[in-house]
All heavy atoms as a GROMACS GRO file, in nm:
protein
  359
    1MET      N    1   0.084  -0.116   0.000
    1MET     CA    2   0.000   0.000   0.000
    1MET      C    3   0.089   0.123   0.000
    1MET      O    4   0.185   0.132   0.073
    1MET     CB    5  -0.089  -0.001   0.124
    1MET     CG    6  -0.176   0.121   0.124
    1MET     SD    7  -0.281   0.163   0.265
    1MET     CE    8  -0.335   0.021   0.343
    2THR      N    9   0.052   0.224  -0.081
    2THR     CA   10   0.130   0.347  -0.085
    2THR      C   11   0.052   0.458  -0.017
    2THR      O   12  -0.070   0.459  -0.014
    2THR     CB   13   0.160   0.388  -0.230
    2THR    OG1   14   0.036   0.407  -0.299
    2THR    CG2   15   0.244   0.285  -0.302
    3SER      N   16   0.126   0.550   0.039
    3SER     CA   17   0.065   0.661   0.110
    3SER      C   18   0.049   0.779   0.014
    3SER      O   19   0.136   0.807  -0.067
    3SER     CB   20   0.155   0.700   0.227
    3SER     OG   21   0.106   0.817   0.288
    4SER      N   22  -0.062   0.850   0.026
    4SER     CA   23  -0.084   0.968  -0.056
    4SER      C   24  -0.033   1.094   0.012
    4SER      O   25  -0.043   1.202  -0.041
    4SER     CB   26  -0.233   0.984  -0.089
    4SER     OG   27  -0.306   1.002   0.030
    5THR      N   28   0.024   1.079   0.132
    5THR     CA   29   0.077   1.192   0.206
    5THR      C   30   0.216   1.224   0.154
    5THR      O   31   0.302   1.138   0.146
    5THR     CB   32   0.086   1.158   0.357
    5THR    OG1   33  -0.041   1.115   0.402
    5THR    CG2   34   0.130   1.278   0.437
    6PRO      N   35   0.239   1.352   0.117
    6PRO     CA   36   0.373   1.389   0.071
    6PRO      C   37   0.475   1.373   0.183
    6PRO      O   38   0.440   1.382   0.301
    6PRO     CB   39   0.360   1.535   0.030
    6PRO     CG   40   0.231   1.583   0.084
    6PRO     CD   41   0.148   1.463   0.118
    7PRO      N   42   0.601   1.349   0.150
    7PRO     CA   43   0.704   1.334   0.254
    7PRO      C   44   0.720   1.463   0.332
    7PRO      O   45   0.703   1.572   0.279
    7PRO     CB   46   0.830   1.300   0.175
    7PRO     CG   47   0.804   1.347   0.037
    7PRO     CD   48   0.656   1.340   0.016
    8MET      N   49   0.753   1.448   0.459
    8MET     CA   50   0.774   1.564   0.544
    8MET      C   51   0.920   1.607   0.538
    8MET      O   52   1.009   1.525   0.520
    8MET     CB   53   0.736   1.531   0.689
    8MET     CG   54   0.587   1.514   0.710
    8MET     SD   55   0.540   1.470   0.879
    8MET     CE   56   0.628   1.586   0.980
    9ASN      N   57   0.941   1.737   0.555
    9ASN     CA   58   1.076   1.793   0.566
    9ASN      C   59   1.107   1.812   0.713
    9ASN      O   60   1.017   1.816   0.797
    9ASN     CB   61   1.083   1.927   0.493
    9ASN     CG   62   1.072   1.910   0.344
    9ASN    OD1   63   1.148   1.836   0.283
    9ASN    ND2   64   0.976   1.978   0.283
   10PRO      N   65   1.235   1.826   0.749
   10PRO     CA   66   1.272   1.842   0.890
   10PRO      C   67   1.201   1.958   0.961
   10PRO      O   68   1.174   1.949   1.080
   10PRO     CB   69   1.423   1.865   0.885
   10PRO     CG   70   1.467   1.795   0.761
   10PRO     CD   71   1.353   1.816   0.663
   11GLY      N   72   1.169   2.064   0.890
   11GLY     CA   73   1.103   2.178   0.952
   11GLY      C   74   0.954   2.162   0.970
   11GLY      O   75   0.890   2.244   1.036
   12ASP      N   76   0.895   2.058   0.912
   12ASP     CA   77   0.752   2.036   0.924
   12ASP      C   78   0.716   1.977   1.060
   12ASP      O   79   0.785   1.890   1.110
   12ASP     CB   80   0.702   1.940   0.815
   12ASP     CG   81   0.711   1.996   0.675
   12ASP    OD1   82   0.709   2.120   0.659
   12ASP    OD2   83   0.718   1.916   0.580
   13GLU      N   84   0.608   2.026   1.118
   13GLU     CA   85   0.559   1.971   1.244
   13GLU      C   86   0.459   1.859   1.221
   13GLU      O   87   0.434   1.779   1.310
   13GLU     CB   88   0.495   2.082   1.328
   13GLU     CG   89   0.595   2.186   1.375
   13GLU     CD   90   0.531   2.296   1.458
   13GLU    OE1   91   0.408   2.297   1.475
   13GLU    OE2   92   0.606   2.383   1.505
   14ALA      N   93   0.397   1.857   1.102
   14ALA     CA   94   0.297   1.757   1.068
   14ALA      C   95   0.287   1.747   0.916
   14ALA      O   96   0.331   1.837   0.845
   14ALA     CB   97   0.162   1.797   1.128
   15PRO      N   98   0.229   1.639   0.865
   15PRO     CA   99   0.210   1.628   0.720
   15PRO      C  100   0.117   1.738   0.670
   15PRO      O  101   0.025   1.781   0.741
   15PRO     CB  102   0.147   1.490   0.702
   15PRO     CG  103   0.179   1.414   0.826
   15PRO     CD  104   0.188   1.518   0.936
   16ALA      N  105   0.136   1.782   0.547
   16ALA     CA  106   0.049   1.881   0.486
   16ALA      C  107  -0.095   1.832   0.488
   16ALA      O  108  -0.122   1.715   0.467
   16ALA     CB  109   0.094   1.909   0.344
   17GLY      N  110  -0.188   1.922   0.515
   17GLY     CA  111  -0.328   1.888   0.517
   17GLY      C  112  -0.380   1.838   0.650
   17GLY      O  113  -0.498   1.812   0.665
   18THR      N  114  -0.292   1.824   0.749
   18THR     CA  115  -0.335   1.779   0.881
   18THR      C  116  -0.421   1.889   0.945
   18THR      O  117  -0.381   2.005   0.945
   18THR     CB  118  -0.213   1.751   0.971
   18THR    OG1  119  -0.133   1.651   0.910
   18THR    CG2  120  -0.256   1.706   1.110
   19PRO      N  121  -0.539   1.853   0.997
   19PRO     CA  122  -0.621   1.955   1.063
   19PRO      C  123  -0.544   2.025   1.174
   19PRO      O  124  -0.468   1.963   1.248
   19PRO     CB  125  -0.737   1.872   1.121
   19PRO     CG  126  -0.745   1.752   1.034
   19PRO     CD  127  -0.602   1.722   0.996
   20GLY      N  128  -0.560   2.157   1.183
   20GLY     CA  129  -0.493   2.234   1.287
   20GLY      C  130  -0.354   2.280   1.247
   20GLY      O  131  -0.279   2.330   1.329
   21THR      N  132  -0.318   2.260   1.119
   21THR     CA  133  -0.187   2.304   1.070
   21THR      C  134  -0.204   2.399   0.953
   21THR      O  135  -0.310   2.408   0.893
   21THR     CB  136  -0.098   2.186   1.024
   21THR    OG1  137  -0.158   2.124   0.911
   21THR    CG2  138  -0.078   2.085   1.134
   22GLY      N  139  -0.099   2.470   0.922
   22GLY     CA  140  -0.098   2.561   0.809
   22GLY      C  141   0.042   2.576   0.755
   22GLY      O  142   0.139   2.532   0.815
   23GLU      N  143   0.052   2.639   0.640
   23GLU     CA  144   0.180   2.660   0.575
   23GLU      C  145   0.237   2.794   0.622
   23GLU      O  146   0.164   2.892   0.636
   23GLU     CB  147   0.158   2.663   0.424
   23GLU     CG  148   0.279   2.626   0.344
   23GLU     CD  149   0.243   2.611   0.196
   23GLU    OE1  150   0.224   2.715   0.130
   23GLU    OE2  151   0.236   2.498   0.150
   24ASP      N  152   0.368   2.798   0.648
   24ASP     CA  153   0.433   2.920   0.690
   24ASP      C  154   0.569   2.929   0.621
   24ASP      O  155   0.621   2.830   0.570
   24ASP     CB  156   0.452   2.922   0.842
   24ASP     CG  157   0.478   3.061   0.898
   24ASP    OD1  158   0.471   3.160   0.822
   24ASP    OD2  159   0.505   3.072   1.019
   25ILE      N  160   0.625   3.047   0.621
   25ILE     CA  161   0.757   3.070   0.561
   25ILE      C  162   0.862   2.998   0.645
   25ILE      O  163   0.861   3.004   0.768
   25ILE     CB  164   0.788   3.220   0.553
   25ILE    CG1  165   0.692   3.287   0.455
   25ILE    CG2  166   0.933   3.245   0.512
   25ILE    CD1  167   0.702   3.438   0.453
   26CYS      N  168   0.953   2.930   0.579
   26CYS     CA  169   1.061   2.859   0.648
   26CYS      C  170   1.150   2.959   0.720
   26CYS      O  171   1.202   3.052   0.658
   26CYS     CB  172   1.142   2.779   0.546
   26CYS     SG  173   1.286   2.696   0.618
   27PRO      N  174   1.169   2.942   0.852
   27PRO     CA  175   1.254   3.036   0.926
   27PRO      C  176   1.403   3.021   0.896
   27PRO      O  177   1.480   3.114   0.914
   27PRO     CB  178   1.225   3.002   1.072
   27PRO     CG  179   1.181   2.859   1.070
   27PRO     CD  180   1.110   2.840   0.938
   28ALA      N  181   1.444   2.905   0.845
   28ALA     CA  182   1.586   2.882   0.818
   28ALA      C  183   1.635   2.955   0.693
   28ALA      O  184   1.749   2.999   0.688
   28ALA     CB  185   1.614   2.733   0.806
   29CYS      N  186   1.548   2.968   0.592
   29CYS     CA  187   1.591   3.031   0.466
   29CYS      C  188   1.510   3.155   0.433
   29CYS      O  189   1.526   3.214   0.326
   29CYS     CB  190   1.582   2.931   0.351
   29CYS     SG  191   1.412   2.883   0.308
   30ALA      N  192   1.422   3.196   0.524
   30ALA     CA  193   1.336   3.313   0.506
   30ALA      C  194   1.248   3.302   0.382
   30ALA      O  195   1.217   3.400   0.317
   30ALA     CB  196   1.418   3.441   0.504
   31GLY      N  197   1.213   3.180   0.346
   31GLY     CA  198   1.122   3.158   0.234
   31GLY      C  199   1.186   3.149   0.096
   31GLY      O  200   1.119   3.130  -0.003
   32SER      N  201   1.320   3.159   0.092
   32SER     CA  202   1.386   3.154  -0.039
   32SER      C  203   1.400   3.012  -0.091
   32SER      O  204   1.412   2.990  -0.212
   32SER     CB  205   1.526   3.217  -0.031
   32SER     OG  206   1.614   3.134   0.043
   33GLY      N  207   1.402   2.914   0.000
   33GLY     CA  208   1.421   2.775  -0.040
   33GLY      C  209   1.566   2.738  -0.063
   33GLY      O  210   1.598   2.626  -0.099
   34LYS      N  211   1.656   2.835  -0.042
   34LYS     CA  212   1.798   2.811  -0.068
   34LYS      C  213   1.883   2.857   0.050
   34LYS      O  214   1.848   2.950   0.121
   34LYS     CB  215   1.843   2.884  -0.193
   34LYS     CG  216   1.775   2.836  -0.318
   34LYS     CD  217   1.826   2.908  -0.440
   34LYS     CE  218   1.753   2.857  -0.563
   34LYS     NZ  219   1.801   2.920  -0.684
   35GLN      N  220   1.998   2.792   0.063
   35GLN     CA  221   2.098   2.835   0.160
   35GLN      C  222   2.185   2.941   0.094
   35GLN      O  223   2.176   2.966  -0.026
   35GLN     CB  224   2.186   2.716   0.201
   35GLN     CG  225   2.112   2.605   0.270
   35GLN     CD  226   2.203   2.488   0.300
   35GLN    OE1  227   2.289   2.452   0.221
   35GLN    NE2  228   2.184   2.427   0.416
   36ALA      N  229   2.273   3.001   0.172
   36ALA     CA  230   2.363   3.105   0.120
   36ALA      C  231   2.450   3.052   0.006
   36ALA      O  232   2.486   3.127  -0.084
   36ALA     CB  233   2.450   3.160   0.232
   37ASP      N  234   2.481   2.921   0.007
   37ASP     CA  235   2.565   2.864  -0.099
   37ASP      C  236   2.485   2.826  -0.224
   37ASP      O  237   2.541   2.772  -0.320
   37ASP     CB  238   2.644   2.744  -0.047
   37ASP     CG  239   2.555   2.630   0.001
   37ASP    OD1  240   2.431   2.637  -0.015
   37ASP    OD2  241   2.609   2.532   0.055
   38GLY      N  242   2.354   2.853  -0.223
   38GLY     CA  243   2.271   2.825  -0.339
   38GLY      C  244   2.207   2.686  -0.339
   38GLY      O  245   2.126   2.656  -0.426
   39LYS      N  246   2.245   2.602  -0.244
   39LYS     CA  247   2.187   2.468  -0.236
   39LYS      C  248   2.049   2.475  -0.172
   39LYS      O  249   2.018   2.570  -0.100
   39LYS     CB  250   2.278   2.376  -0.154
   39LYS     CG  251   2.411   2.348  -0.222
   39LYS     CD  252   2.495   2.254  -0.139
   39LYS     CE  253   2.630   2.231  -0.207
   39LYS     NZ  254   2.716   2.144  -0.126
   40ALA      N  255   1.968   2.373  -0.196
   40ALA     CA  256   1.834   2.368  -0.139
   40ALA      C  257   1.841   2.368   0.013
   40ALA      O  258   1.926   2.304   0.073
   40ALA     CB  259   1.760   2.244  -0.186
   41CYS      N  260   1.752   2.441   0.075
   41CYS     CA  261   1.746   2.449   0.221
   41CYS      C  262   1.707   2.311   0.276
   41CYS      O  263   1.605   2.255   0.236
   41CYS     CB  264   1.642   2.553   0.262
   41CYS     SG  265   1.611   2.560   0.440
   42PRO      N  266   1.784   2.257   0.370
   42PRO     CA  267   1.752   2.126   0.425
   42PRO      C  268   1.631   2.128   0.519
   42PRO      O  269   1.568   2.026   0.542
   42PRO     CB  270   1.878   2.087   0.501
   42PRO     CG  271   1.944   2.216   0.535
   42PRO     CD  272   1.910   2.310   0.422
   43ASN      N  273   1.596   2.245   0.571
   43ASN     CA  274   1.484   2.254   0.664
   43ASN      C  275   1.349   2.240   0.593
   43ASN      O  276   1.258   2.177   0.643
   43ASN     CB  277   1.490   2.387   0.740
   43ASN     CG  278   1.398   2.390   0.860
   43ASN    OD1  279   1.403   2.302   0.945
   43ASN    ND2  280   1.316   2.492   0.867
   44CYS      N  281   1.337   2.301   0.474
   44CYS     CA  282   1.211   2.299   0.401
   44CYS      C  283   1.218   2.217   0.273
   44CYS      O  284   1.120   2.207   0.200
   44CYS     CB  285   1.165   2.440   0.369
   44CYS     SG  286   1.274   2.528   0.254
   45GLY      N  287   1.334   2.160   0.245
   45GLY     CA  288   1.349   2.080   0.124
   45GLY      C  289   1.350   2.163  -0.003
   45GLY      O  290   1.326   2.111  -0.112
   46GLY      N  291   1.374   2.293   0.010
   46GLY     CA  292   1.380   2.380  -0.107
   46GLY      C  293   1.249   2.445  -0.146
   46GLY      O  294   1.242   2.522  -0.240
   47SER      N  295   1.143   2.419  -0.070
   47SER     CA  296   1.012   2.476  -0.104
   47SER      C  297   0.994   2.619  -0.052
   47SER      O  298   0.913   2.693  -0.104
   47SER     CB  299   0.900   2.389  -0.048
   47SER     OG  300   0.896   2.397   0.094
   48GLY      N  301   1.067   2.654   0.053
   48GLY     CA  302   1.053   2.786   0.114
   48GLY      C  303   0.943   2.794   0.217
   48GLY      O  304   0.923   2.895   0.280
   49THR      N  305   0.868   2.682   0.233
   49THR     CA  306   0.760   2.682   0.331
   49THR      C  307   0.768   2.555   0.417
   49THR      O  308   0.823   2.454   0.375
   49THR     CB  309   0.622   2.686   0.265
   49THR    OG1  310   0.606   2.573   0.179
   49THR    CG2  311   0.602   2.814   0.185
   50ILE      N  312   0.711   2.564   0.535
   50ILE     CA  313   0.701   2.451   0.627
   50ILE      C  314   0.555   2.437   0.670
   50ILE      O  315   0.477   2.532   0.658
   50ILE     CB  316   0.791   2.467   0.751
   50ILE    CG1  317   0.757   2.595   0.828
   50ILE    CG2  318   0.938   2.464   0.712
   50ILE    CD1  319   0.820   2.604   0.965
   51THR      N  320   0.517   2.322   0.719
   51THR     CA  321   0.384   2.300   0.775
   51THR      C  322   0.398   2.301   0.926
   51THR      O  323   0.479   2.228   0.982
   51THR     CB  324   0.327   2.165   0.728
   51THR    OG1  325   0.325   2.164   0.585
   51THR    CG2  326   0.186   2.144   0.781
   52GLU      N  327   0.319   2.386   0.991
   52GLU     CA  328   0.328   2.395   1.136
   52GLU      C  329   0.190   2.409   1.198
   52GLU      O  330   0.093   2.444   1.130
   52GLU     CB  331   0.416   2.512   1.180
   52GLU     CG  332   0.365   2.648   1.143
   52GLU     CD  333   0.458   2.760   1.187
   52GLU    OE1  334   0.567   2.733   1.238
   52GLU    OE2  335   0.419   2.876   1.172
   53GLY      N  336   0.183   2.378   1.326
   53GLY     CA  337   0.059   2.392   1.399
   53GLY      C  338   0.017   2.536   1.408
   53GLY      O  339   0.101   2.625   1.425
   54ILE      N  340  -0.113   2.561   1.395
   54ILE     CA  341  -0.162   2.698   1.408
   54ILE      C  342  -0.225   2.714   1.545
   54ILE      O  343  -0.274   2.619   1.604
   54ILE     CB  344  -0.259   2.737   1.296
   54ILE    CG1  345  -0.373   2.636   1.282
   54ILE    CG2  346  -0.185   2.750   1.165
   54ILE    CD1  347  -0.475   2.673   1.178
   55GLY      N  348  -0.218   2.836   1.595
   55GLY     CA  349  -0.254   2.865   1.732
   55GLY      C  350  -0.398   2.831   1.770
   55GLY      O  351  -0.486   2.817   1.688
   56GLY      N  352  -0.414   2.821   1.892
   56GLY     CA  353  -0.543   2.799   1.954
   56GLY      C  354  -0.528   2.825   2.102
   56GLY      O  355  -0.420   2.812   2.157
   57GLY      N  356  -0.630   2.865   2.161
   57GLY     CA  357  -0.626   2.879   2.304
   57GLY      C  358  -0.559   2.998   2.350
   57GLY      O  359  -0.536   3.058   2.436
   0.00000   0.00000   0.00000
């Protein structure tokens, strides 16, 4: 059986689409998707965004 959930990056708190989460700018690369050396950001996998829990309470 294969999963339809996209792989998570190290900066993600939960898989995309998980209730109570949202997309935010990656704090490691400021949304550029790249490191200073031009390589893909390892925190967001080069997307520039991470999935994180959104506030409540």
